[in-house]
Every structure is written in C-alpha cells, then in structure tokens.
C-alpha angles and dihedrals in degrees: 000000000000113000091234089061095050113117117255139173093044113199136177126206119275086227089069098046093119097045136065096211103090145092130255127219124212132186123246129183088252102038135298141325128212128203140169110262092212093056110027092164091063090080134241143261122236134213134189121247090258094050092048093047092049091049092051092048090053091050092050091049089051093239090151097049 
C-alpha cells in the first residue's frame, strides 16, 4: 500500500472510553479505515469516502437497530 494511503489519526468513540472492546477509525486519503482496538496488528479494513458516509448515515438513521 502506498504510504500516502496509510491510515492515520486513529480514534475510538468517546462512548467506549472505559472499555477495551471497541473499534478504532482512521483517516485515509480516499476514505476511512477500521481496526480492532484489542489487536491493532491484525490489520484494518478500508472504505471509500462514499461508503463511509453511507454507513454513518445508516447508523444515524438506526437502520441496524
């Protein structure tokens, strides 16, 4: 993977501040990356800007509840 596409600025939700069972989201030049906070060396999955925006909209609309 090109270094410019490597995820950076990893963050985890403030809702999971007191737990270790969560995911972290990092920025990429093309979208976002997601990884397991318990096993950061296992790698990550990436999405495009459009995929990430669609996913967030679905979460906010409670499509997964």
